[in-house]
N, C-alpha and C positions, 0 to 999 in steps of 0.2 A: 382581815381573811376568814372568820369564823363565820363574821351574820353573812358572808358572798356565797359559800356554804348553805348558811342555813338557808336563805335564799335560795339555792335550784335545784337545796334539796326540793321545798313549798312547789317549785315550779316542775318537780318531776312525782306530788301527789299529783297536781291537781289536772294536768295535762297528757291523757296517755299518747303515745307517739306512732301507735299503732292505730287508732281510730281515727276513720272519717269523721269528720263531725259538719252539721250545716252551718251556712254565715252565721247566723248569726251568731250561734250558739259558739264556734272561733272568736267572730268581737270580742264576746262576754269574758272569751275564754283569755283573750290576747288583755284585755283589762283587767279582768283580776291579778292575771300576772304579773303583773307592772313595776317594781321597786326603787322606780330611777325617778328622782325627780323632774326634768325634765321635759318636753309632749316628744316623748317619740315617734318614730316619721313609720307607717303604715306599709308595707310591703306586701308582694304577692310573686309568687315565682310557678313557674308551667313549666312542665317538664313537658315538650311535646314529639308529638309520632313527625321528624319532619326528617329531612337528609336535605344538611343546607349545602348537600353539593349543589341540589339542582335549582336553578336560577327561579322557578317558581314555586319553591315551599322557602324562598329566603321574605317570612316573614317580617312587615316593616308597618309601621304605619305612626300615626299619630291620634288625639282627641281630646277633647276638653270635656272633663266630670264634672260631669251634676252640681256639686257637690266643691269645689278648686281639689289644689294641694294640701293648701294649708300653709300653700310657701312661696315667700313672694319672691322668683327669679327676674332677673341683670337680664335686660334684653338691649342687646349690641346690633343696628342695622345698618349692612354696605351698602350704600344709594348715592345716588347723582338726585342733584337741582330740584326739582318738584316733589319726589319722594324722598328727600328725606327735610323734610316740612311736613309731610301725611304723616314719616315716622315720627317728630315730635312732636305732635297735635297728640294721635294713640298713645303716650308715655314712654317710651322708649326709652330709655338710659344712656343711656350711647348712639349718634351721630352721624355717619360719617363717613369713609370712602379710603384713599391713601392713608391720613393719617394718624391709623386705627390697627391698617395691615401692617405697618411701620414698626407699632408699640405693640402687636403679638408677635411681628420675630424678634421683636426686642424681648419679647418672655412677658408680657403684660395678657392676664386673663379674667380682668373683676369681671365675668358675666357671665352666665347660666346658659344663653343661648346665643347664637348671631342666624338674622334674618335676613337677608339681601335681597337684592335684584336679578336677574338670571342674566343681564348688562355686565355685571359684576363676580361675578362666577370666577373668569378667566384671569385675575386676578388675586382672588382668594384661595382657589386651585392651587395658585401656586405655594402656599401655605398649610399642601395635604399633610404631607411629612409633620408637622408641627399640630393640625387638629382633629388631624384626622384618628388620632386612637386616645385623645382625649373626647369621641366621641362629640365635638364641636362642628363639623364641618356640615352647611346646610345644606338640605335633599328636598326633591320636591316632591316626594314621597310622604313626606313629613308636616308640607307643606312652609318648610322655612327657608325653598326659594319662589319669590314670586311675585308677581307686578303689581298684586294689595297688597301692600306694606303694615296701615294703617293695621285692617283683621288681621295679620299674622301677633302683630304686638298686641291689641286686646286680648286673642286668644290666651294668648302663653299666660300675660298677666291676669287670663280668669279660674283659667290653673290646667293649661294645656298642659298633660301627656306626651312621652314620645314612646312604642314599648319597637323590640325588638326580640328578632331570637337569636343566639348567639352559636358557634359552631357548633355546640352541646346539643343543640336544641335547646335554650330554654330559654324563657322569657320572661326580662324581671323588669317588676316597675311599681314605682307607686302608689297610693288611691286612697292618702289623709295623712291627716296628724291621727293621733293618739286618743285626745282632746274630743275629734269630730261626738256625735252622735251616734249611740250605734245605727240606728237608723241613715244617717247619709253616709256611716264610711258601709255599711247594705248597700247603699244603693249606688256608690259609686264605683264597687265592685260587681255586681251586678251589668253596671254602665259596657264594662271594662270587659266581662267575658263575653257579653252576647254580642261585641267588635271582636274579641281574639277566638269563641266559635266561629262566627261566619267567615272568617278567616281563611279556614281550612281545606289546604291544594286537592284540586279535584285525584290529582295521582292517591292521594292518601287513603291506606286500605285501613280499615280493623278502628281499634281506640285511636282516637287522635287525640285528647287531653293526656299522660301514663300519670298523672304525676300534680297535681296544685298545692302547695305552699300557703299560708295567710301568715306573717311575722314583724315583728317591730323593729327597731334599733336594738335594742336589751332583752326583747323575746324569745320564748322557745317558736320554732316552727311547730303551726299544726292545721292540719292536712284537711281540705277544704273537698266535701264532692260539691262537682256540676251544676249540681241538679236542682 
């Protein structure tokens, strides 16, 4: 407990909670402040000036980070016939249809992402109450409802991330691992930030990004400038 308190004290001395840092400075500080032995996940949290009660302000999408996420994701593809073979060839971890829908209904969730062909969404939709709360329901906006299942699987395996603004107007996603070289984390951040800024709804007036914080699994929250 004494060691934990000492670590927190060191963090307080290292990071000024009120100061806004450049992304390069923030990455450097995040690495200096790490005191755990595992490879922490690096995340960014935006607080945006949007009202999600309006459909045109519900920001959601997906992208492949330049240097990936540093973590492997298990992909389940729900498809039929030739599309099953395409998915297997692309490296999907699980491929099938009815048998996997039954397994999910029974409480099986040994996967991170579901990719489905449009013709299977009718059946998948029946599992909405199970998949929806876990954020696992495929969606055309994130490229997980598609006939090009091979491309979808390959992108996810390369480091595709999904982002979505929640009801409190926050958007949280990962940009890599703390073990990444500084410049790779910076490049991943800049790629994501460009996409977020370009997603600004036309109806939004004034400042779009109200707050932006970089953090890691056990690290401090560091305010970041979007410039």
